[in-house]
Backbone as a ProteinNet text record, in pm:
[ID]
protein_1_A
[PRIMARY]
MAQATPEQTARAVLQALVHRVRVRAGQGALIELLKNRAEAEGVDWFDLSAGLKYAAGRAWLVYDERNGWVRLTDAGWLASQ
[TERTIARY]
83.8	0	88.9	51.4	129.4	114.8	224	223.7	160.4	81.8	19.8	124.6	105.7	195.8	161.9	255.7	224.7	105.1	91.2	-23.4	-155.2	-158.8	-280.1	-315.3	-214.3	-238.2	-283.8	-222	-261.8	-407.8	-448.5	-588.5	-683.9	-643.2	-725.1	-733.5	-625.1	-624.1	-722.1	-719.7	-814.6	-958.6	-984.4	-1119.2	-1159.3	-1066.3	-1094.3	-1121.6	-1042.1	-1062.5	-1198.7	-1232.7	-1355.3	-1479.7	-1474.7	-1595.8	-1614.3	-1507.9	-1521.4	-1507	-1409.4	-1388.3	-1473.7	-1515.6	-1600	-1531	-1404.2	-1324.5	-1347.9	-1356	-1368.7	-1241	-1224.7	-1104.8	-1084.7	-961.3	-927.1	-939.9	-1003.6	-1019.5	-912.9	-889.6	-787.2	-837	-747.9	-778.8	-650.1	-663.3	-549.5	-512.5	-384.1	-334.7	-395	-408.8	-461.9	-604.5	-686.6	-822.9	-819.2	-734	-720.1	-672.7	-577.6	-526.4	-640.2	-724.2	-836.2	-932.4	-963.7	-1056.8	-992.9	-863.8	-795.5	-788.2	-768.2	-766.9	-900.2	-1009.8	-1142.2	-1152.5	-1070	-1065.1	-966.2	-902.3	-808.4	-664	-634.3	-497.5	-417.4	-304.3	-214.8	-138.3	-126.2	-58.3	83	153.3	290.9	297.3	189.7	184.4	139.6	79.3	17.5	117.1	232.6	330.8	373.1	401.3	440.2	326.2	205	89.5	67.9	87	72.7	178.8	300.1	408.1	382.5	331.3	297.8	188.9	83.8	-26.4	21.1	110.6	165.8	249.3	323.8	403.7	318.9	199.6	105.9	20.2	42.7	-33.5	-180.3	-207.3	-342.4	-373.7	-270.3	-289.5	-161.3	-177.4	-63.9	-44.7	75.4	105.2	204.1	159.2	244.7	274.3	377.6	413.2	449.4	520.1	565.9	449.7	346	231.6	116.6	130.5	32.8	-101	-99.2	-224.7	-204.2	-316.2	-318.2	-430.5	-414.6	-519.7	-542.5	-665.7	-703.1	-700	-638.9	-633.8	-746.3	-762.2	-859.9	-825.5	-695.4	-652.6	-683.5	-667	-698.3	-847.3	-926.9	-1072.4	-1111.8	-1055.7	-1086.3	-1038.7	-921.1	-866.3	-948.7	-1021.2	-1100.9	-1235.1	-1272.5	-1404.5	-1404.4
-117.7	0	124.7	224.8	347.7	430.4	491	576.9	710.8	766.9	897.3	1006.6	1111	1225.2	1305.8	1386.9	1471.9	1564	1614.7	1701.2	1624.2	1502.5	1420.9	1393	1360.6	1332.6	1458	1572	1698.4	1730.2	1709.8	1737.3	1640.5	1515.8	1418.8	1456.1	1508.2	1554	1669.8	1764.2	1875.6	1824.7	1729.2	1672.3	1606	1533.3	1467.6	1571.5	1676.9	1781.4	1848.1	1884.4	1960.7	1872.7	1756.6	1676.4	1568	1521.5	1416.4	1470.9	1558.1	1615.6	1741.2	1800.5	1919.6	2042.5	2057.2	2172.6	2284.7	2405.3	2524.4	2606.2	2704.5	2788.9	2847.3	2837.5	2887.6	2783.9	2671.5	2565.4	2458.8	2380.4	2277.8	2141.4	2043.9	1906.3	1835.8	1737.9	1654.9	1564	1539.8	1454.7	1314.5	1261.7	1125.5	1116	1215.7	1218.7	1232.6	1321.8	1340.5	1212.2	1144.7	1018	919.2	904.5	810.7	850.2	978.7	1025.5	1019.5	1052.2	1048.6	906.4	810.6	671.1	633.4	689.3	663.6	724.6	828	890.2	818.5	713	637.4	683.3	768.5	817.6	714.4	675.9	581.8	655.3	592.9	654.2	700.1	624.4	659.3	782	810.4	928.4	1053.3	1033.6	1143.7	1253.7	1219.4	1319.9	1406.2	1345.6	1421.9	1512	1463.3	1544	1661.8	1640.3	1749.8	1856.7	1815.1	1910.6	1986.8	1918.5	1984.2	2089.3	2051.1	2143.2	2262.8	2240.6	2350.7	2443.5	2386.2	2465	2550.8	2504.9	2580.9	2676.3	2678.9	2761.8	2720.4	2592.6	2539.1	2505.6	2478	2450.9	2480.8	2495.6	2509.6	2372	2319	2182.7	2189.3	2150.9	2147.3	2000.9	1950.6	1809	1773	1861.3	1833.9	1815.7	1898	1889.4	1806.7	1760.6	1668.8	1729.9	1848.5	1908.6	1986.9	2015.5	2099.1	2200.7	2315.5	2417.3	2452.8	2451	2483.1	2634.1	2678.8	2821.3	2855.9	2985.9	3029.1	2970.1	2970	2913.1	2764.1	2695	2552	2526.7	2611.9	2600.5	2616.5	2718.8	2741.4	2626.6	2572.2	2460.7	2333.1	2322.2	2201.7	2204.2	2319.4	2334.5	2288.2
0	0	0	-77.6	-86.9	40	77.8	195.1	158.1	248.6	224.5	231.5	152.5	159.8	285.8	333.8	448.7	424	300.3	270.8	279.5	224.7	233	379.1	457.3	598.4	671	641.2	704.7	675	551.8	516	586.5	600.1	673.7	821.4	875.9	1016	1031.7	938.7	945.4	942	853.7	844.9	976.7	1036.3	1164.1	1273.1	1277.1	1378.3	1363.8	1241.3	1218	1222.4	1159.7	1144.5	1249.7	1309.1	1411.1	1552.5	1573.6	1707.2	1724.4	1611.9	1608	1667.3	1631.3	1671.4	1571.2	1620	1535.4	1548.4	1460.7	1463.4	1602.7	1650.6	1783.1	1893	1864.6	1963	1942.7	2046.6	2039.3	2081.9	2068.7	2106.2	2145.8	2229.8	2266.8	2150.1	2134.5	2026.3	2035.4	2154.6	2169.2	2115.3	2145	2091.7	1939.6	1891.2	1747.2	1680.3	1741.3	1686.7	1666.3	1765.9	1755.7	1644.8	1635.2	1532.1	1393.5	1385.2	1256.3	1202.2	1289.6	1245.4	1182.4	1234.6	1176.3	1036.4	1008.1	875.4	783.5	832.9	752.3	762.8	860	878.4	956.6	902.2	968.1	1078.1	1193	1306.8	1270.8	1188.3	1152.4	1061.2	988.8	903.3	979.6	1096.1	1169.1	1204.3	1254.5	1294.4	1176.3	1062.6	943.4	898.1	905.8	867	959.6	1089.4	1186	1162.1	1135.4	1109.7	979.6	879.5	753.1	777.1	848.8	876.8	958.1	1053	1131.8	1042.3	950	857.1	764.3	733.9	649.7	733.5	864.9	959.7	966.5	939.5	952.4	1097.2	1173.3	1315.4	1391.4	1521.1	1611.8	1673.8	1660	1704.8	1819.9	1937.3	2056.1	2087	2024	2036.8	2180.6	2247.6	2384.3	2482.1	2468.3	2558.6	2502.4	2379.1	2321.7	2284	2221	2175.8	2047.8	1981.1	1861.4	1875	1807.4	1801.5	1655.9	1613.2	1476	1456.1	1346.5	1313.7	1216.1	1191.6	1091.2	954.2	921.5	792.9	785.9	896.4	901.1	885	946.4	932.2	785.5	719.3	578.8	491.2	520.9	442.3	459.2	567.9	592.5	520.2	468.9	404.6	260.7
[MASK]
+++++++++++++++++++++++++++++++++++++++++++++++++++++++++++++++++++++++++++++++++

């Protein structure tokens, strides 16, 4: 099976945040909760870190790896639509 690109994974993460966790711009979620919801969207756990870093680089979300949470930005909200 082909590995997902970081962009594909980032977009799946946004979908999981908005549609499964029901996060809106400015709100956040714990990585563990996101991991569970992202897996339901078909995101492989090993791709998740690269996707989160990609999304943070695009300013779609703020990724705090050390504390285990993410916050959706306005740009991330728009990218998820």
